[in-house]
C-alpha positions as CSV (number, residue, x, y, z in Angstrom):
1,M,178.2,69.1,-68.7
2,E,177.7,66.1,-66.3
3,R,177.2,68.5,-63.4
4,L,174.7,70.6,-65.4
5,S,172.7,67.6,-66.5
6,S,172.5,66.3,-62.9
7,S,171.3,69.1,-60.7
8,K,168.1,70.3,-59.1
9,W,168.2,73.4,-61.3
10,T,168.2,71.3,-64.5
11,A,165.4,69.2,-63.1
12,T,163.5,72.4,-62.4
13,A,164.0,73.7,-66.0
14,A,162.9,70.3,-67.5
15,S,159.8,70.3,-65.2
16,I,158.9,73.8,-66.4
17,L,158.9,72.7,-70.0
18,I,156.8,69.7,-69.3
19,Q,154.3,71.8,-67.3
20,Y,154.1,74.3,-70.2
21,T,152.5,71.6,-72.4
22,G,150.7,69.6,-69.7
23,G,147.6,71.8,-69.2
24,S,145.6,70.7,-72.2
25,P,142.4,70.1,-70.1
26,Y,142.2,73.8,-69.5
27,A,141.7,74.3,-73.2
28,F,138.5,72.2,-73.2
29,S,136.4,75.3,-74.2
30,I,138.3,75.4,-77.5
31,Y,137.6,71.9,-78.6
32,S,134.3,71.1,-76.7
33,P,132.1,72.6,-79.4
34,A,133.6,70.1,-81.9
35,I,132.8,67.2,-79.5
36,K,129.3,68.6,-79.0
37,S,128.4,69.1,-82.7
38,S,130.1,65.9,-84.0
39,Q,128.5,63.6,-81.4
40,G,125.1,65.4,-81.3
41,Y,125.2,66.2,-77.6
42,D,123.0,68.6,-75.7
43,Q,124.5,70.9,-73.0
44,S,124.0,68.5,-70.1
45,T,125.7,65.7,-72.0
46,L,128.6,67.9,-72.9
47,D,128.9,68.9,-69.2
48,T,128.9,65.2,-68.3
49,V,131.9,64.7,-70.6
50,S,133.5,67.8,-69.0
51,V,133.0,66.3,-65.5
52,F,134.9,63.2,-66.6
53,K,137.6,65.5,-67.8
54,D,137.7,67.1,-64.4
55,I,137.8,63.7,-62.6
56,G,140.7,62.6,-64.8
57,G,142.5,65.9,-64.4
58,N,142.2,66.1,-60.6
59,V,141.9,62.6,-59.2
60,G,145.6,61.9,-58.9
61,V,145.8,59.4,-56.2
62,L,147.3,56.8,-58.5
63,S,150.0,59.2,-59.6
64,G,150.8,59.9,-55.9
65,I,151.0,56.2,-55.1
66,L,153.2,55.5,-58.1
67,Y,155.5,58.4,-57.3
68,S,156.0,57.1,-53.7
69,A,156.8,53.6,-55.1
70,V,159.3,54.6,-57.8
71,A,160.8,57.8,-56.5
72,L,161.1,57.6,-52.7
73,N,162.4,54.1,-52.1
74,R,165.7,52.8,-53.3
75,R,164.5,49.3,-53.3
76,R,162.2,50.2,-56.2
77,I,163.3,50.6,-59.8
78,G,162.8,54.0,-61.5
79,G,162.3,57.6,-60.5
80,P,160.0,60.5,-61.3
81,W,160.5,59.7,-65.0
82,V,158.4,56.6,-64.7
83,V,155.4,58.7,-63.5
84,L,155.9,61.1,-66.4
85,L,156.1,58.3,-68.9
86,V,152.8,56.8,-67.7
87,G,151.3,60.2,-68.1
88,A,152.6,60.6,-71.6
89,I,151.1,57.3,-72.7
90,Q,147.7,58.2,-71.2
91,C,147.8,61.6,-72.9
92,F,148.4,60.2,-76.4
93,V,145.9,57.3,-76.1
94,G,143.1,59.5,-74.8
95,Y,143.4,62.5,-77.2
96,F,144.1,60.3,-80.2
97,F,140.8,58.4,-79.7
98,L,138.9,61.7,-79.2
99,W,140.4,63.0,-82.4
100,A,139.3,59.8,-84.2
101,A,135.8,60.1,-82.8
102,V,135.4,63.8,-83.8
103,T,136.8,63.3,-87.3
104,G,134.6,60.2,-87.9
105,L,137.6,57.9,-88.2
106,V,135.8,55.6,-85.9
107,E,132.0,55.0,-85.7
108,R,130.3,57.4,-83.3
109,P,131.0,55.9,-79.9
110,P,128.6,55.7,-76.9
111,V,128.8,58.6,-74.5
112,A,130.3,56.4,-71.8
113,V,133.3,55.6,-74.1
114,V,133.9,59.3,-75.0
115,C,133.8,60.0,-71.2
116,L,136.3,57.2,-70.6
117,F,138.9,58.5,-73.1
118,M,138.3,62.1,-72.0
119,L,139.1,61.0,-68.5
120,L,142.2,59.1,-69.7
121,A,143.5,62.2,-71.6
122,A,143.0,64.5,-68.7
123,H,144.3,62.0,-66.2
124,A,147.7,62.4,-67.8
125,Q,147.9,65.9,-66.2
126,T,147.9,64.5,-62.7
127,F,151.0,62.4,-63.5
128,F,152.8,65.3,-65.0
129,N,151.8,67.5,-62.1
130,T,152.6,65.1,-59.3
131,A,156.1,64.3,-60.7
132,N,157.0,67.9,-61.2
133,V,155.5,69.5,-58.2
134,V,156.5,66.9,-55.6
135,T,160.1,66.7,-57.1
136,G,160.3,70.5,-56.8
137,V,159.2,70.5,-53.2
138,H,161.8,67.9,-52.3
139,N,164.5,69.9,-54.1
140,F,163.5,73.2,-52.5
141,S,161.7,72.3,-49.3
142,D,162.3,75.7,-47.6
143,Y,160.5,77.5,-50.4
144,G,157.6,75.1,-50.9
145,G,155.1,77.9,-51.7
146,T,157.4,79.5,-54.3
147,I,158.3,76.3,-56.1
148,V,154.7,75.0,-56.1
149,G,153.6,78.4,-57.4
150,I,156.2,78.3,-60.2
151,M,155.2,74.7,-61.3
152,K,151.5,75.3,-60.9
153,G,151.8,78.7,-62.6
154,F,153.5,77.3,-65.7
155,L,150.8,74.7,-65.9
156,G,148.3,77.5,-65.7
157,L,150.0,79.3,-68.6
158,S,150.0,76.1,-70.8
159,S,146.5,76.5,-72.2
160,A,147.4,80.1,-73.4
161,V,150.5,78.7,-75.1
162,L,148.4,75.9,-76.6
163,V,145.7,78.3,-77.8
164,Q,148.4,80.4,-79.6
165,V,149.6,77.2,-81.3
166,Y,146.0,76.5,-82.2
167,D,145.4,80.0,-83.7
168,T,148.6,79.8,-85.7
169,F,148.7,76.2,-87.0
170,C,145.2,74.7,-86.8
171,N,143.3,77.3,-89.0
172,G,140.4,77.3,-86.6
173,N,139.9,73.6,-86.8
174,P,139.3,72.1,-83.3
175,S,139.7,68.5,-84.5
176,T,143.3,69.3,-85.6
177,F,143.9,70.9,-82.2
178,I,142.8,67.6,-80.5
179,L,145.4,65.7,-82.6
180,L,148.0,68.3,-81.6
181,L,147.1,67.7,-77.9
182,A,147.8,64.0,-78.5
183,L,151.3,64.6,-80.0
184,L,152.8,67.7,-78.4
185,P,152.7,67.1,-74.6
186,T,153.6,63.4,-75.2
187,S,156.7,64.3,-77.2
188,V,157.9,67.1,-74.9
189,T,157.5,64.8,-71.8
190,I,159.4,61.9,-73.3
191,L,162.2,64.2,-74.4
192,F,162.8,65.9,-71.0
193,M,161.6,63.3,-68.4
194,P,165.1,61.8,-67.9
195,L,166.3,65.1,-66.4
196,V,163.5,65.3,-63.7
197,R,165.1,63.8,-60.5
198,I,165.1,64.3,-56.8
199,Y,168.2,65.7,-55.1
200,E,169.1,65.9,-51.4
201,A,167.9,69.3,-50.1
202,G,171.3,71.0,-50.2
203,R,170.1,74.4,-49.2
204,T,172.2,77.4,-50.4
205,A,171.9,81.1,-50.2
206,I,171.2,81.3,-54.0
207,D,168.1,79.1,-53.9
208,K,165.6,81.9,-53.3
209,K,167.4,84.3,-55.7
210,Y,167.2,81.9,-58.7
211,L,163.7,80.8,-57.8
212,N,162.8,84.4,-58.1
213,I,164.5,84.6,-61.5
214,F,162.4,81.7,-62.6
215,S,159.4,83.6,-61.3
216,A,160.4,86.8,-63.2
217,F,160.7,84.7,-66.4
218,A,157.2,83.4,-65.8
219,L,155.8,86.9,-65.3
220,L,157.5,88.1,-68.5
221,T,156.1,85.2,-70.4
222,A,152.6,85.9,-69.0
223,A,152.9,89.6,-70.0
224,Y,154.0,88.6,-73.5
225,L,151.1,86.3,-73.9
226,M,148.6,88.8,-72.6
227,V,149.8,91.5,-75.0
228,L,149.7,89.0,-77.8
229,I,146.2,87.9,-76.9
230,I,144.9,91.5,-76.8
231,L,146.6,92.4,-80.1
232,R,145.0,89.3,-81.7
233,N,141.7,90.5,-80.4
234,I,142.1,94.0,-81.9
235,F,144.0,93.2,-85.2
236,T,143.9,90.5,-87.7
237,F,147.4,89.0,-87.9
238,P,148.8,87.9,-91.2
239,S,150.1,84.3,-91.2
240,W,153.8,85.4,-91.1
241,A,153.2,87.6,-88.1
242,S,151.4,84.8,-86.2
243,A,154.2,82.4,-87.0
244,L,156.9,85.0,-85.9
245,T,155.3,85.8,-82.6
246,L,154.8,82.2,-81.8
247,T,158.4,81.3,-82.8
248,V,159.7,84.0,-80.4
249,L,157.5,82.6,-77.6
250,L,158.5,78.9,-78.2
251,L,162.2,79.7,-78.4
252,S,162.1,81.7,-75.2
253,L,160.3,78.9,-73.5
254,L,162.9,76.4,-74.6
255,V,166.1,78.4,-74.0
256,S,165.5,80.6,-71.0
257,P,164.7,77.9,-68.3
258,F,167.9,76.0,-69.1
259,G,169.9,79.3,-69.3
260,I,168.8,80.2,-65.8
261,A,169.5,76.6,-64.6
262,I,173.1,76.7,-66.0
263,K,173.8,80.1,-64.4
264,A,172.5,78.9,-61.0
265,Q,174.4,75.6,-61.2
266,N,177.6,77.4,-62.0
267,L,177.3,79.3,-58.7
268,Q,176.6,76.1,-56.6
269,P,179.4,74.6,-54.5
270,K,181.7,72.3,-56.4
271,K,180.4,69.2,-54.8
272,D,176.9,68.4,-56.1
273,P,174.3,67.1,-53.7
274,D,173.7,63.4,-54.0
275,T,170.4,62.3,-55.5
276,L,167.7,60.7,-53.4
277,D,169.1,57.3,-54.3
278,D,171.0,57.6,-51.0
279,P,170.2,59.7,-48.0
280,L,166.6,60.9,-48.0
281,L,164.9,57.6,-48.8
282,E,163.6,56.6,-45.5
283,N,162.9,60.0,-44.1
284,P,162.6,63.0,-46.5
285,E,162.5,65.4,-43.6
286,P,165.4,64.7,-41.3
287,A,165.8,68.3,-40.3
288,L,162.2,68.5,-39.3
289,A,162.3,65.2,-37.5
290,A,165.4,66.2,-35.6
291,S,163.9,69.5,-34.6
292,K,160.8,68.1,-32.9
293,S,160.7,68.2,-29.1
294,S,158.4,66.7,-26.6
295,S,157.1,70.1,-25.6
296,F,155.4,70.3,-29.0
297,E,154.1,66.8,-29.2
298,N,150.5,67.8,-29.3
299,L,151.2,70.1,-32.2
300,T,153.3,67.8,-34.4
301,D,150.8,64.9,-34.5
302,H,150.0,65.8,-38.2
303,E,153.6,65.6,-39.3
304,D,154.5,62.9,-41.9
305,M,151.1,61.3,-42.0
306,N,150.1,58.7,-44.5
307,L,146.8,59.1,-46.4
308,L,144.8,56.9,-43.9
309,K,145.9,59.0,-40.9
310,A,145.4,62.2,-42.7
311,T,141.7,61.4,-43.5
312,S,141.0,60.9,-39.8
313,C,141.9,64.6,-39.2
314,A,139.4,67.4,-39.2
315,D,142.0,69.6,-40.9
316,F,141.9,67.3,-44.0
317,W,138.2,67.6,-44.3
318,L,138.1,71.4,-43.8
319,L,140.7,71.7,-46.6
320,F,138.6,69.3,-48.8
321,I,135.4,71.2,-48.3
322,A,137.1,74.6,-49.0
323,M,138.4,73.1,-52.2
324,V,135.0,71.8,-53.3
325,C,133.7,75.4,-52.9
326,G,136.7,77.1,-54.6
327,M,138.1,74.6,-57.1
328,G,134.6,73.3,-58.0
329,S,132.9,76.6,-58.8
330,G,136.1,77.9,-60.6
331,L,136.3,74.9,-62.8
332,A,132.6,75.0,-63.6
333,T,133.2,78.6,-64.8
334,I,136.0,77.8,-67.3
335,N,134.2,74.7,-68.5
336,N,131.2,76.8,-69.5
337,M,133.0,79.9,-70.7
338,S,132.2,79.3,-74.4
339,Q,128.5,78.8,-73.6
340,I,128.3,81.8,-71.3
341,G,130.0,84.0,-74.0
342,Q,127.6,82.7,-76.7
343,S,124.5,83.4,-74.6
344,L,125.7,87.0,-73.9
345,G,126.5,87.7,-77.5
346,Y,130.4,87.6,-77.4
347,T,132.1,86.8,-80.7
348,T,134.1,83.6,-81.3
349,V,137.4,85.7,-81.2
350,E,136.3,87.3,-77.9
351,I,135.5,83.9,-76.4
352,N,138.8,82.4,-77.5
353,S,140.5,85.5,-76.0
354,L,138.6,84.9,-72.7
355,V,139.8,81.3,-72.6
356,S,143.4,82.4,-73.2
357,L,143.2,85.3,-70.7
358,W,141.8,82.9,-68.2
359,S,145.0,81.0,-68.5
360,I,146.9,84.2,-67.6
361,W,144.7,84.9,-64.6
362,N,145.0,81.2,-63.6
363,F,148.8,81.6,-63.8
364,L,148.9,84.8,-61.8
365,G,146.8,83.1,-59.0
366,R,149.0,80.0,-58.9
367,F,152.3,81.9,-59.0
368,G,151.2,84.9,-56.9
369,A,149.6,82.8,-54.1
370,G,152.7,80.7,-53.8
371,F,155.1,83.7,-53.8
372,I,152.9,85.9,-51.5
373,S,152.2,83.1,-49.0
374,D,155.9,82.4,-48.7
375,Y,156.5,86.1,-48.1
376,L,153.7,86.3,-45.5
377,L,154.9,83.2,-43.7
378,H,158.6,84.0,-43.7
379,K,158.4,87.8,-43.1
380,K,155.0,88.3,-41.2
381,G,154.4,84.8,-39.7
382,L,151.0,84.6,-41.2
383,A,149.7,81.0,-41.9
384,R,148.8,80.2,-45.5
385,P,145.1,79.3,-44.8
386,L,144.5,83.0,-44.1
387,L,145.4,83.8,-47.8
388,M,143.2,80.9,-48.9
389,A,140.2,82.4,-47.1
390,A,140.9,85.9,-48.7
391,T,141.0,84.4,-52.2
392,L,137.7,82.5,-51.7
393,A,135.9,85.6,-50.5
394,T,137.2,87.4,-53.6
395,M,136.0,84.5,-55.8
396,A,132.5,85.0,-54.4
397,A,132.6,88.6,-55.7
398,G,133.8,87.4,-59.1
399,H,130.8,85.0,-59.4
400,I,128.5,87.9,-58.6
401,V,130.1,90.0,-61.3
402,I,129.5,87.2,-63.9
403,A,125.9,86.8,-62.7
404,S,125.2,90.5,-63.2
405,G,125.4,90.4,-67.0
406,F,126.6,94.0,-67.5
407,S,128.6,94.8,-70.6
408,G,132.1,93.3,-70.3
409,N,131.2,91.4,-67.2
410,L,133.0,88.2,-68.4
411,Y,136.3,90.1,-68.7
412,V,136.0,91.4,-65.1
413,G,134.5,88.3,-63.6
414,S,137.0,85.9,-65.3
415,I,139.9,88.0,-63.9
416,L,138.6,87.6,-60.3
417,V,137.5,84.0,-60.5
418,G,140.6,83.0,-62.6
419,I,143.1,84.4,-60.2
420,C,141.4,83.0,-57.1
421,Y,140.9,79.6,-58.7
422,G,144.6,79.4,-59.6
423,S,145.5,80.4,-56.0
424,Q,143.8,77.3,-54.6
425,W,146.1,75.1,-56.7
426,S,149.2,76.7,-55.3
427,L,148.0,77.0,-51.7
428,M,146.4,73.6,-51.2
429,P,149.5,71.4,-52.0
430,T,151.8,73.6,-49.9
431,I,149.4,73.6,-46.9
432,T,149.2,69.8,-47.3
433,S,153.0,69.4,-47.1
434,E,153.2,71.6,-44.0
435,I,150.3,70.1,-42.0
436,F,150.7,66.4,-43.0
437,G,154.4,66.1,-44.0
438,I,156.2,65.9,-47.3
439,R,156.7,62.1,-47.6
440,H,153.2,61.3,-48.6
441,M,152.4,64.7,-50.0
442,G,151.8,63.4,-53.6
443,T,149.1,61.0,-52.4
444,I,147.4,63.3,-49.9
445,F,147.2,66.5,-52.0
446,N,145.9,64.5,-55.0
447,T,143.2,63.0,-52.8
448,I,142.2,66.4,-51.6
449,A,142.1,67.5,-55.3
450,V,139.2,65.1,-55.8
451,A,137.2,68.0,-54.4
452,S,137.6,69.8,-57.8
453,P,135.7,67.3,-60.0
454,V,133.2,66.7,-57.2
455,G,132.4,70.4,-57.1
456,S,132.6,70.7,-60.8
457,Y,130.0,67.9,-61.3
458,I,127.6,69.5,-58.8
459,F,128.0,73.0,-60.3
460,S,128.4,72.1,-64.0
461,V,125.8,69.4,-64.4
462,R,123.4,69.8,-61.5
463,V,123.4,73.6,-61.4
464,I,124.6,75.2,-64.6
465,G,123.6,72.5,-67.1
466,F,120.2,71.9,-65.5
467,I,119.3,75.6,-65.3
468,Y,120.6,76.3,-68.8
469,D,118.6,73.4,-70.4
470,K,115.5,74.5,-68.5
471,E,115.8,78.1,-69.8
472,A,116.6,76.8,-73.3
473,S,113.7,74.3,-73.4
474,G,111.4,76.8,-75.2
475,E,113.9,77.6,-78.0
476,N,113.9,75.9,-81.4
477,D,117.6,75.1,-81.4
478,D,117.9,74.3,-77.6
479,S,120.2,77.2,-77.1
480,C,119.7,80.0,-74.6
481,S,120.4,83.8,-75.0
482,G,120.6,86.5,-72.4
483,T,121.6,86.9,-68.7
484,R,118.8,84.5,-67.6
485,C,120.8,81.5,-68.9
486,F,123.4,81.7,-66.2
487,M,122.5,84.4,-63.6
488,L,120.9,82.1,-61.0
489,S,123.7,79.5,-61.4
490,F,126.4,82.1,-60.6
491,F,124.5,83.5,-57.6
492,I,124.4,80.0,-56.2
493,M,128.1,79.5,-56.8
494,A,128.9,82.9,-55.2
495,S,127.1,81.7,-52.1
496,V,129.1,78.4,-52.2
497,A,132.4,80.3,-52.5
498,F,131.5,82.4,-49.5
499,L,130.9,79.2,-47.6
500,G,134.4,78.1,-48.6
501,F,135.8,81.4,-47.2
502,L,134.2,80.6,-43.8
503,V,135.6,77.0,-43.9
504,A,139.1,78.3,-44.8
505,L,138.9,80.8,-42.0
506,A,138.1,78.0,-39.6
507,L,141.2,76.1,-40.8
508,F,143.3,79.2,-40.3
509,F,142.3,79.4,-36.6
510,R,142.7,75.7,-36.1
511,T,146.3,75.6,-37.5
512,R,147.5,79.1,-36.4
513,R,149.3,77.8,-33.3
514,F,150.8,74.9,-35.3
515,Y,152.3,77.3,-37.8
516,D,153.6,79.6,-35.1
517,S,155.3,76.8,-33.1
518,I,156.4,74.3,-35.7
519,V,156.5,75.5,-39.3
520,L,158.1,78.8,-38.6
521,R,160.6,77.2,-36.2
522,R,161.6,74.7,-38.8
523,L,162.1,77.5,-41.4
524,R,164.4,79.4,-39.0
525,H,166.5,76.3,-38.2
526,S,166.9,75.2,-41.8
527,S,167.8,78.6,-43.3
528,P,171.3,78.6,-44.9
529,R,173.9,80.3,-42.8
């Protein structure tokens, strides 16, 4: 039992469970109408609150700095669990205050205060995400794309899981759902955070096999959720059926990851790898450092950079701009899904289904991009920025579909935009670790992730909110109906996504020689024999 509780496989299983409940900001469309109505906000004000959610959920620089301080230096006290604990505290405080404001437990607060606590609640996600993703990359450094895809994918599925809990236990009451968001992620994180630890990268031949089994479990869970969402959209489930389907889901989420971890650990060598408390403290990439040669000096300048050095690189800013275009426009889409659906005449059940299905598409993008980019890199020698460019071009097509307004356009458009949006969250951290090194990965990729709220603010408030309020200004209830409400906004975002495609393509050409000469050579040298 001691071996099983102290292995990189158990750490992975614990991280997966935390990720499953850590994506509450993605369910914003479910509880945002309650915030809007209880506080008397117009659409632009609600979009401002949404932007603070995006800032909190994506500006993870503090979590990256804390992770480096407590997890990568033996002279410090703690480990990844400290980062997770700080996230759990923020999650509870932020959502509990929002619940108190929506239910009238406290006097109606100023907009700035609501924005502050929305930011705090969402900021918890960056601490969960940093601790789980960076720990996974340390433990499975040869398969960074796959492990990031798994962690990001389970985070993407979390809102679908939470919406199922909402449909079953909250009786359509968004305020109860907000209280649930204060309690559930906090409890799960505190329960499993002691198991999340970094281990020396003891590479074995079974790593890829059991990472693929985790991936298969994720796909099965996504398929189960998708079928469940579709059935709920077609039929009215009695309460016992809803409780039964949710119980099956939750039991599988709890038991399966640890079952896979136990099986994988039983096939590991008898001697466990030591934790990071010993060998990998000062240099988490000894194999990479040893493999560098003077003939590649001009190509390895980016390796193991800190944040300051990374920001002086053109590659950093190309990646940042591409993420403004991709993450920003994708996040603006999900933040306004309820309002878009209402303007096009979708029912409440259909809108909730769209939000849940978005979580599935988001998952497929996160998981698929990580898995496919690993395959293309290992088998075909194709650098990851090429896949990023392809997904941004596809996202532009998705925005055009939503702008068109034809019957069922939100279903088709949300598939394209959701998958491509999720892809950026898998590709960007992995590309960051390869170009700038793994040691400061948490700080650097969380800094690049600032692009998401920056883009979301521009597109949600300055584009979507502004155009919507302008179109609704002649209506009695300040609401807008028809394709005119969002058509221009999504044509603008399609153009921006295409710009992101061009920027990602430029990054691909700039880093192609680096990937050919350094990254692929490292993978060949570090493969288990």
